[in-house]
C-alpha positions, 0 to 999 in steps of 0.5 A: 858671929866672928871673933878673931881670937877664935879664928886667925888667933886661935893658936895664940888663944889656946896657949893663953888659956892653958894656964891663965887666971879666968879660964884655967884657975876660975872657969875650969875648976868651977865647971868641973865641980859640977860634972858627974862621973865620966867613966864610960860616958858618951859626952859632947863638948859644944864650943870645944875651943882648942880642946882643954875640956875634950882632953880632960873628959877623955882622960877620965874615961869618956868617949868625946865628940867635940864641936866648934864653929871655928875650923881653926879650933877644930884643927887644934883639937885634932892635932892635940887629940887625934883619934881620941875624939870625934871633932868637927866644925858646926855653927851651933846656932843651928844645933848639931843636926848630925847627932842622933836623938838620945845619944849622949849621957852628958853635954858640956858647953864652956863659955860659949852660950853668950855668943848666941843671940838666942840660945833656945834652939841650941838648948832644944837640940841639947834636950834632943840628943841627951838620953833620958837621964842625961845632964847638960853642964855649961858656963856663961858670963854672969848677967850681973857682970855683963850689965855694966857694959850695957849700951842701953842701961836696961838690964832686962834687954838682950843686947850685943856687946862689942868689947876689947879683951886682953886675953892675948896680951893685947887688946883684941875685939870681941862681940857677944850678947848679954842677957838678963838671968830671967831670959837665960832661965826662960830659954832653958825652960822653953827648951824643956830643960830644968836647972838642978844646980847652980854655981857662981864659981870660985877661984882656985887658991893658987890664983891668990899667989899668981894673980892676987888682984883677980883672986880678990875680984872673983872672991868678992864678985861673980864673973861667970855663971855655972849651971847643971841641967837635966831633961824635964 
């Protein structure tokens, strides 16, 4: 699924999310709150984007592999972090076939799962590459938030959504999939992963000053869903 924000507008996107409301002051602090100690851990960043998480993981002592479907995003990661990470392009619909079994302590995937029509194959790959005590931490659109965009009005369907976001300061077309919470949970269980912790996120207090409208919205209704899982 091609979204121009992550291809031809990759550099603009990287600049936009560095210090914005939904990514920098809501998603990242909420997902980071679920991460284990990273010192000395081997971590794979699935859907790494421009490398915000990869840089954070490296700063806390992790050895990081960063993977994204966008060549432009991988280029940005390499420019930003050089030899500090191993970064390569891969369509995550097909998993990470180049990675060895039981080779990672942690897999993270920030705001990427909703671009997959069926995340089960990737979840199976996550189980395969995680060590026995490994963890998988990811964020995705909250099913209740996405439901208002359902073309059918049927919450229980998995549907493709075509929308326009203002992340770049102008309307930009995006495509993704919405699915019910039960479908997401079934994909995890079918892949052999067990959820051990869930969060619906919390906006950073500084957003109250920088973007009070979004702060109020995210303080009273969820935007994203944050899950920590382990191998069953």
